[in-house]
DSSP file (Angstrom, degrees, kcal/mol; ACC not computed):
  #  RESIDUE AA STRUCTURE BP1 BP2  ACC     N-H-->O    O-->H-N    N-H-->O    O-->H-N    TCO  KAPPA ALPHA  PHI   PSI    X-CA   Y-CA   Z-CA
    1    1 A M              0   0    0      0, 0.0     2,-0.3     0, 0.0     0, 0.0   0.000 360.0 360.0 360.0 128.9  178.1   36.8   13.0
    2    2 A R        -     0   0    0     93,-0.0     2,-0.4    92,-0.0    92,-0.0  -0.607 360.0-148.6 -81.3 133.6  179.3   36.8   16.7
    3    3 A Q        -     0   0    0     -2,-0.3    92,-2.3     2,-0.0     2,-0.4  -0.867   7.8-158.2-104.5 136.9  177.6   39.1   19.1
    4    4 A I  E     -A   94   0A   0     -2,-0.4     2,-0.3    90,-0.2    90,-0.2  -0.940   7.6-170.0-115.2 134.2  179.4   40.6   22.1
    5    5 A G  E     -A   93   0A   0     88,-2.8    88,-2.2    -2,-0.4     2,-0.4  -0.740  15.6-129.2-114.1 167.2  177.8   41.9   25.2
    6    6 A L  E     +A   92   0A   0     -2,-0.3     2,-0.3    86,-0.2    86,-0.2  -0.920  26.0 171.7-117.2 143.9  179.2   43.9   28.2
    7    7 A T  E     -A   91   0A   0     84,-2.3    84,-3.0    -2,-0.4     2,-0.4  -0.988  28.1-127.0-144.6 153.9  178.8   43.1   31.9
    8    8 A G  E     -A   90   0A   0     -2,-0.3    15,-1.1    82,-0.2     2,-0.5  -0.862  20.2-159.7 -98.9 137.3  180.2   44.4   35.1
    9    9 A L  E     -AB  89  22A   0     80,-2.5    80,-2.5    -2,-0.4     2,-0.4  -0.981   7.2-169.4-119.7 126.6  181.8   42.0   37.5
   10   10 A L  E     -AB  88  21A   0     11,-3.4    11,-2.8    -2,-0.5     2,-0.4  -0.959   5.9-175.3-121.0 129.3  182.2   42.9   41.2
   11   11 A R  E     -AB  87  20A   0     76,-2.7    76,-2.6    -2,-0.4     2,-0.5  -0.988   0.5-176.6-126.1 122.4  184.2   41.0   43.8
   12   12 A I  E     -AB  86  19A   0      7,-2.5     7,-2.9    -2,-0.4     2,-1.1  -0.977  13.7-153.6-120.4 119.1  184.2   42.1   47.4
   13   13 A E  E     -AB  85  18A   0     72,-2.8    72,-0.7    -2,-0.5     5,-0.2  -0.759  20.3-179.5 -97.9  93.1  186.5   40.1   49.8
   14   14 A L        -     0   0    0      3,-1.9    67,-0.1    -2,-1.1    69,-0.0  -0.454  41.7-105.0 -85.3 162.5  184.9   40.4   53.2
   15   15 A P  S    S+     0   0    0      0, 0.0    -1,-0.1     0, 0.0     3,-0.1   0.872 118.5  29.7 -56.7 -39.2  186.5   38.7   56.3
   16   16 A E  S    S+     0   0    0      1,-0.2     2,-0.3     0, 0.0    -3,-0.0   0.665 130.8   1.7 -96.8 -18.1  183.9   35.9   56.4
   17   17 A Q        -     0   0    0      2,-0.0    -3,-1.9    -5,-0.0     2,-0.5  -0.978  61.9-118.2-160.6 165.4  183.0   35.6   52.8
   18   18 A T  E     -B   13   0A   0     -2,-0.3     2,-0.5    -5,-0.2    -5,-0.2  -0.975  24.1-149.7-115.5 128.4  183.6   36.8   49.2
   19   19 A I  E     -B   12   0A   0     -7,-2.9    -7,-2.5    -2,-0.5     2,-0.5  -0.841  11.4-171.9 -98.5 130.4  180.7   38.4   47.3
   20   20 A R  E     +B   11   0A   0     -2,-0.5    15,-1.8    -9,-0.2     2,-0.3  -0.954  13.9 169.7-125.6 110.7  180.7   38.0   43.5
   21   21 A L  E     -Bc  10  35A   0    -11,-2.8   -11,-3.4    -2,-0.5     2,-0.3  -0.876  14.8-174.0-121.5 151.9  178.1   40.0   41.7
   22   22 A C  E     -B    9   0A   0     13,-1.9    22,-0.4    -2,-0.3   -13,-0.2  -0.860  38.5-109.0-131.5 171.5  177.4   40.8   38.0
   23   23 A D  S    S+     0   0    0    -15,-1.1     2,-0.2    -2,-0.3    13,-0.1   0.084  94.3   1.6 -95.1  27.3  174.9   43.1   36.5
   24   24 A G  S    S-     0   0    0      1,-0.2    -1,-0.2   -16,-0.2     2,-0.1  -0.506 112.5 -13.3 160.4 135.8  172.7   40.5   35.1
   25   25 A G  S    S-     0   0    0     -2,-0.2    11,-1.3    -3,-0.1     2,-0.3  -0.375  91.4 -67.5  66.8-138.7  172.3   36.7   34.9
   26   26 A F  E     -D   35   0A   0      9,-0.2     2,-0.3    10,-0.1     9,-0.2  -0.987  44.1-169.7-151.1 152.2  175.4   34.8   35.9
   27   27 A F  E     -D   34   0A   0      7,-2.3     7,-3.3    -2,-0.3     2,-0.5  -0.978  21.3-132.0-140.1 150.6  178.9   34.3   34.5
   28   28 A Q  E     +D   33   0A   0     70,-0.3    72,-0.6    -2,-0.3     2,-0.4  -0.931  34.2 169.5-102.1 128.1  181.9   32.2   35.2
   29   29 A F  E >   -D   32   0A   0      3,-2.9     3,-1.8    -2,-0.5    -2,-0.1  -0.985  64.9 -10.7-143.6 126.9  185.1   34.2   35.5
   30   30 A E  T 3  S-     0   0    0     -2,-0.4     3,-0.1     1,-0.3    -1,-0.1   0.856 129.2 -54.2  50.9  40.2  188.5   33.0   36.6
   31   31 A G  T 3  S+     0   0    0      1,-0.2     2,-0.3     0, 0.0    -1,-0.3   0.544 118.9 102.7  78.1   7.9  187.0   29.8   37.8
   32   32 A E  E <   - D   0  29A   0     -3,-1.8    -3,-2.9     2,-0.0     2,-0.5  -0.897  69.6-120.2-124.4 153.5  184.3   31.5   40.0
   33   33 A I  E     - D   0  28A   0     -2,-0.3     2,-0.5    -5,-0.2    -5,-0.2  -0.800  19.6-162.9 -95.7 129.3  180.6   32.1   39.5
   34   34 A Y  E     - D   0  27A   0     -7,-3.3    -7,-2.3    -2,-0.5     2,-0.3  -0.956  14.0-168.6-109.7 124.7  179.3   35.7   39.5
   35   35 A Q  E     -cD  21  26A   0    -15,-1.8   -13,-1.9    -2,-0.5    -9,-0.2  -0.724  32.2-120.2-114.6 162.9  175.6   36.0   40.1
   36   36 A S  S    S+     0   0    0    -11,-1.3     8,-0.4    -2,-0.3     2,-0.3   0.672  95.1  30.1 -76.1 -15.7  173.2   38.9   39.7
   37   37 A A        -     0   0    0    -12,-0.2     2,-0.4     6,-0.1     6,-0.2  -1.000  60.7-152.3-146.7 146.5  172.1   38.8   43.4
   38   38 A D  B  >  -F   42   0B   0      4,-2.4     4,-1.6    -2,-0.3    30,-0.2  -0.912  29.6-123.4-111.5 143.4  173.5   37.8   46.8
   39   39 A D  T  4 S+     0   0    0     -2,-0.4    29,-0.1     1,-0.2    -1,-0.1   0.833 107.5  19.3 -56.8 -34.5  171.1   36.6   49.5
   40   40 A T  T  4 S+     0   0    0      2,-0.1    28,-1.3    27,-0.1    -1,-0.2   0.864 129.9  41.0-101.5 -51.9  172.2   39.3   51.9
   41   41 A F  T  4 S-     0   0    0      1,-0.2     2,-0.2    26,-0.2    25,-0.2   0.546  90.1-159.4 -83.6  -7.4  173.9   42.1   49.9
   42   42 A G  B  <  -F   38   0B   0     -4,-1.6    -4,-2.4    25,-0.1     2,-0.2  -0.456  35.7 -28.7  76.3-131.5  171.4   42.0   47.1
   43   43 A T  E     -G   66   0C   0     23,-1.6    23,-2.9    -2,-0.2     2,-0.6  -0.723  65.6 -86.7-123.1 167.7  172.2   43.4   43.7
   44   44 A I  E     -G   65   0C   0     -8,-0.4    21,-0.3   -22,-0.4     3,-0.1  -0.682  37.0-172.2 -73.9 120.3  174.4   46.1   42.2
   45   45 A G  E     -     0   0C   0     19,-3.2     2,-0.3    -2,-0.6    20,-0.2   0.831  59.7 -37.1 -84.0 -34.9  172.4   49.3   42.3
   46   46 A G  E     -G   64   0C   0     18,-1.4    18,-2.6     2,-0.0     2,-0.4  -0.901  42.5-139.7 177.1 154.5  174.7   51.4   40.3
   47   47 A V  E     -G   63   0C   0     -2,-0.3    16,-0.2    16,-0.2     2,-0.1  -0.990  22.0-149.5-128.9 121.3  178.3   52.2   39.5
   48   48 A Q        -     0   0    0     14,-3.1    14,-0.3    -2,-0.4     3,-0.1  -0.435  42.3 -70.4 -84.2 164.1  179.4   55.8   39.0
   49   49 A S        -     0   0    0     -2,-0.1    13,-0.3     1,-0.1     2,-0.2  -0.199  54.9-111.2 -52.5 139.5  182.2   56.8   36.7
   50   50 A L        -     0   0    0     11,-0.1     2,-0.4    -3,-0.1    11,-0.2  -0.527  30.0-138.8 -72.4 139.6  185.6   55.8   38.0
   51   51 A S  B     -H   60   0D   0      9,-2.2     9,-1.4    -2,-0.2     2,-0.2  -0.846  11.9-127.7-103.6 140.5  187.7   58.8   39.0
   52   52 A E        -     0   0    0     -2,-0.4     2,-0.5     7,-0.2     6,-0.0  -0.516  25.5-111.4 -79.6 149.1  191.4   59.0   38.2
   53   53 A G        -     0   0    0     -2,-0.2     2,-0.4     6,-0.1     5,-0.2  -0.717  39.8-179.5 -80.8 128.0  193.9   59.6   40.9
   54   54 A V    >   -     0   0    0     -2,-0.5     3,-2.0     4,-0.1     2,-0.3  -0.996  53.5 -30.4-131.0 134.2  195.5   63.1   40.5
   55   55 A G  T 3  S-     0   0    0     -2,-0.4    -2,-0.0     1,-0.3     0, 0.0  -0.435 132.6 -11.4  63.9-121.9  198.1   64.6   42.7
   56   56 A D  T 3  S+     0   0    0     -2,-0.3     2,-0.3     2,-0.1    -1,-0.3   0.267 116.0  96.8 -97.6  13.1  197.6   63.3   46.2
   57   57 A S    <   -     0   0    0     -3,-2.0     3,-0.0    -5,-0.0     0, 0.0  -0.708  65.1-137.4 -98.4 155.3  194.2   61.7   45.6
   58   58 A V        -     0   0    0     -2,-0.3    -4,-0.1    -5,-0.2    -7,-0.1  -0.725  32.3 -86.3-107.4 157.6  193.7   58.0   44.7
   59   59 A P        -     0   0    0      0, 0.0     2,-0.4     0, 0.0    -7,-0.2  -0.313  50.6-159.2 -59.3 146.5  191.5   56.5   42.1
   60   60 A A  B     -H   51   0D   0     -9,-1.4    -9,-2.2    49,-0.1     2,-0.5  -0.971  18.3-159.8-134.9 147.3  187.9   55.9   43.4
   61   61 A L        -     0   0    0     -2,-0.4     2,-0.6   -11,-0.2   -11,-0.1  -0.994   9.7-162.4-123.0 122.6  185.0   53.7   42.6
   62   62 A N        +     0   0    0     -2,-0.5   -14,-3.1   -14,-0.3     2,-0.3  -0.930  23.1 158.9-107.0 119.2  181.6   54.7   43.8
   63   63 A L  E     -G   47   0C   0     -2,-0.6     2,-0.4   -16,-0.2   -16,-0.2  -0.949  26.9-146.3-136.4 157.7  179.0   52.0   43.7
   64   64 A S  E     -G   46   0C   0    -18,-2.6   -19,-3.2    -2,-0.3   -18,-1.4  -0.970   6.8-154.8-125.5 143.2  175.8   51.2   45.5
   65   65 A L  E     -G   44   0C   0     -2,-0.4   -21,-0.2   -21,-0.3   -23,-0.1  -0.882  10.1-145.2-111.1 146.8  174.3   47.9   46.5
   66   66 A L  E     -G   43   0C   0    -23,-2.9   -23,-1.6    -2,-0.4     3,-0.1  -0.842  25.7-154.0-111.1  91.4  170.6   47.2   46.9
   67   67 A P        -     0   0    0      0, 0.0   -26,-0.2     0, 0.0   -25,-0.1  -0.169  27.0 -89.9 -66.5 159.0  170.5   44.7   49.8
   68   68 A S    >   -     0   0    0    -28,-1.3     3,-1.6   -30,-0.2   -29,-0.0  -0.296  38.5-112.6 -64.3 154.8  167.6   42.2   50.2
   69   69 A N  T 3  S+     0   0    0      1,-0.3    -1,-0.1    -3,-0.1   -29,-0.0   0.771 114.5  48.7 -63.2 -28.3  164.7   43.5   52.3
   70   70 A D  T 3  S+     0   0    0      2,-0.1    -1,-0.3   -30,-0.0    -2,-0.1   0.272  78.8 122.1 -99.1  13.3  165.3   41.1   55.2
   71   71 A A    <   -     0   0    0     -3,-1.6   -31,-0.1   -31,-0.2     5,-0.0  -0.642  65.5-125.2 -76.5 122.1  169.0   41.7   55.5
   72   72 A P    >>  -     0   0    0      0, 0.0     3,-1.3     0, 0.0     4,-1.2  -0.467  12.7-130.4 -67.3 134.8  169.8   42.9   59.1
   73   73 A P  H 3> S+     0   0    0      0, 0.0     4,-1.2     0, 0.0     3,-0.3   0.842 106.0  60.1 -54.9 -35.6  171.7   46.3   59.1
   74   74 A G  H 34 S+     0   0    0      1,-0.2    -3,-0.0     2,-0.2     3,-0.0   0.808 103.3  51.0 -63.7 -29.5  174.3   44.9   61.5
   75   75 A V  H X4 S+     0   0    0     -3,-1.3     3,-0.5     1,-0.2    -1,-0.2   0.813 109.6  51.0 -75.6 -30.6  175.2   42.2   59.0
   76   76 A L  H 3< S+     0   0    0     -4,-1.2    39,-0.6    -3,-0.3    -2,-0.2   0.710 116.8  36.3 -80.2 -21.1  175.7   44.8   56.2
   77   77 A S  T 3< S+     0   0    0     -4,-1.2    -1,-0.2    38,-0.2    -2,-0.1  -0.213  70.4 159.1-132.8  45.8  177.9   47.1   58.1
   78   78 A K    X   -     0   0    0     -3,-0.5     3,-2.1     1,-0.1     4,-0.4  -0.430  49.5-120.2 -66.3 143.8  180.3   45.2   60.3
   79   79 A P  G >  S+     0   0    0      0, 0.0     3,-1.1     0, 0.0    -1,-0.1   0.825 110.8  62.8 -55.7 -33.6  183.4   47.2   61.3
   80   80 A G  G 3  S+     0   0    0      1,-0.2    -2,-0.1     3,-0.1    -3,-0.0   0.614  87.1  74.0 -68.8 -10.9  185.7   44.6   59.6
   81   81 A Y  G X  S+     0   0    0     -3,-2.1     3,-1.8   -67,-0.1    -1,-0.2   0.795  74.3  93.0 -75.0 -27.6  184.1   45.3   56.2
   82   82 A Q  T <  S+     0   0    0     -3,-1.1    30,-0.2    -4,-0.4     3,-0.1  -0.441  92.0  22.8 -64.7 142.5  186.0   48.6   55.9
   83   83 A T  T 3  S+     0   0    0     28,-2.2    -1,-0.3     1,-0.3     2,-0.1   0.527  88.0 148.6  72.6  12.3  189.2   48.2   54.1
   84   84 A S    <   -     0   0    0     -3,-1.8    27,-2.5     1,-0.1    -1,-0.3  -0.471  57.4-100.6 -68.8 146.3  188.0   45.0   52.4
   85   85 A R  E     -AE  13 110A   0    -72,-0.7   -72,-2.8    25,-0.2     2,-0.4  -0.513  41.4-170.1 -71.9 134.3  189.4   44.4   48.9
   86   86 A V  E     -AE  12 109A   0     23,-2.8    23,-2.6    -2,-0.2     2,-0.4  -0.992   5.3-177.8-127.1 130.7  187.1   45.4   46.1
   87   87 A R  E     -AE  11 108A   0    -76,-2.6   -76,-2.7    -2,-0.4     2,-0.4  -0.985   4.2-171.3-129.9 143.4  187.6   44.7   42.4
   88   88 A F  E     -AE  10 107A   0     19,-2.3    18,-3.3    -2,-0.4    19,-1.7  -0.995   3.6-172.9-135.9 128.7  185.5   45.6   39.4
   89   89 A W  E     -AE   9 105A   0    -80,-2.5   -80,-2.5    -2,-0.4     2,-0.6  -0.906  20.5-144.1-117.4 147.1  186.0   44.4   35.9
   90   90 A L  E     -AE   8 104A   0     14,-2.3    14,-2.5    -2,-0.4     2,-0.3  -0.972  35.6-170.5-103.6 118.6  184.2   45.5   32.7
   91   91 A A  E     -AE   7 103A   0    -84,-3.0   -84,-2.3    -2,-0.6     2,-0.4  -0.862  22.7-144.0-120.6 145.4  183.9   42.3   30.7
   92   92 A E  E     -AE   6 102A   0     10,-2.9     9,-2.6    -2,-0.3    10,-1.4  -0.829  24.8-174.8 -98.2 143.5  183.0   41.3   27.2
   93   93 A Y  E     -AE   5 100A   0    -88,-2.2   -88,-2.8    -2,-0.4     2,-0.6  -0.983  33.2-107.2-139.5 152.9  181.1   38.0   26.7
   94   94 A D  E  >  -A    4   0A   0      5,-2.6     4,-3.2    -2,-0.3     5,-0.3  -0.685  28.1-147.9 -76.4 119.7  179.8   36.0   23.8
   95   95 A V  T  4 S+     0   0    0    -92,-2.3    -1,-0.2    -2,-0.6   -91,-0.1   0.849  93.5  48.2 -61.7 -36.7  176.0   36.5   23.8
   96   96 A Q  T  4 S+     0   0    0    -93,-0.4    -1,-0.2     1,-0.1   -92,-0.1   0.873 126.0  24.6 -75.4 -36.3  175.3   33.0   22.4
   97   97 A T  T  4 S-     0   0    0      2,-0.1    -2,-0.2    -3,-0.1    -1,-0.1   0.699  91.7-133.2-101.4 -21.8  177.5   31.0   24.8
   98   98 A G     <  +     0   0    0     -4,-3.2   -70,-0.3     1,-0.3     2,-0.3   0.500  55.1 146.3  80.2   3.8  177.7   33.4   27.8
   99   99 A A        -     0   0    0     -5,-0.3    -5,-2.6   -72,-0.1     2,-0.4  -0.566  54.8-118.5 -79.1 134.0  181.5   32.9   28.0
  100  100 A I  E     -E   93   0A   0    -72,-0.6    -7,-0.3    -2,-0.3     3,-0.1  -0.566  29.9-177.7 -67.4 125.6  183.6   35.8   29.1
  101  101 A T  E     -     0   0A   0     -9,-2.6     2,-0.3     1,-0.4    -8,-0.2   0.729  65.8  -6.2-100.4 -27.2  185.9   36.6   26.2
  102  102 A S  E     -E   92   0A   0    -10,-1.4   -10,-2.9     2,-0.0    -1,-0.4  -0.963  58.0-164.9-161.7 153.2  187.9   39.4   27.8
  103  103 A A  E     -E   91   0A   0     -2,-0.3     2,-0.5   -12,-0.3   -12,-0.2  -0.985   4.9-159.8-145.2 131.5  187.8   41.4   31.1
  104  104 A D  E     -E   90   0A   0    -14,-2.5   -14,-2.3    -2,-0.4     2,-0.3  -0.953  23.9-126.8-113.4 122.4  189.6   44.7   31.9
  105  105 A V  E     +E   89   0A   0     -2,-0.5   -16,-0.3   -16,-0.2     3,-0.1  -0.512  28.2 177.5 -67.4 127.1  190.1   45.5   35.6
  106  106 A Q  E     +     0   0A   0    -18,-3.3     2,-0.3     1,-0.4   -17,-0.2   0.684  67.7  15.2-101.2 -27.3  188.7   49.0   36.2
  107  107 A F  E     +E   88   0A   0    -19,-1.7   -19,-2.3     2,-0.1    -1,-0.4  -0.983  50.5 172.0-151.8 136.5  189.3   49.1   39.9
  108  108 A D  E     +E   87   0A   0     -2,-0.3   -21,-0.2   -21,-0.2     2,-0.2  -0.819  44.9  99.5-143.2 100.2  191.3   47.2   42.4
  109  109 A G  E     -E   86   0A   0    -23,-2.6   -23,-2.8    -2,-0.3     2,-0.3  -0.710  64.7 -68.4-156.9-156.4  191.3   48.8   45.8
  110  110 A R  E     -E   85   0A   0    -25,-0.3     2,-0.2    -2,-0.2   -25,-0.2  -0.873  39.9-110.9-119.3 148.0  189.9   48.9   49.3
  111  111 A S        -     0   0    0    -27,-2.5   -28,-2.2    -2,-0.3     4,-0.0  -0.549  23.5-173.2 -71.9 138.4  186.5   49.8   50.7
  112  112 A T        +     0   0    0     -2,-0.2    -1,-0.1   -30,-0.2   -30,-0.1   0.505  69.2  43.4-108.7  -8.7  186.5   53.0   52.7
  113  113 A K  S    S-     0   0    0    -32,-0.1   -30,-0.1     0, 0.0    -1,-0.1  -0.942  89.8-101.4-132.9 153.8  182.9   52.8   53.9
  114  114 A P              0   0    0      0, 0.0   -37,-0.2     0, 0.0    -2,-0.1  -0.373 360.0 360.0 -66.4 156.3  180.8   49.9   55.3
  115  115 A F              0   0    0    -39,-0.6   -38,-0.2   -37,-0.2   -50,-0.2   0.463 360.0 360.0 -83.3 360.0  178.4   48.4   52.9
């Protein structure tokens, strides 16, 4: 019997680098590696429920990152980081092989705050 697990995949496209995080272990998705931690930006601290856009409001994703203890604040909140593209997928994976079997984009938008 095949077991399926769920993971969140987060991609943040900053001017100097792209951060690829998942909520545990590591996964290969669309030819790129998503890891549970980044040396500077740390780990995914939490993802709140996605809000739907209604009327003149747009869909929003609220997430928190837990940066590493030695990350300088200036590196985490550069002005160019605002409006960086952020994407979040909810993905199914085969527990035995670790292979992503399907992924649904939950959010594809821009950052409105520095990280």
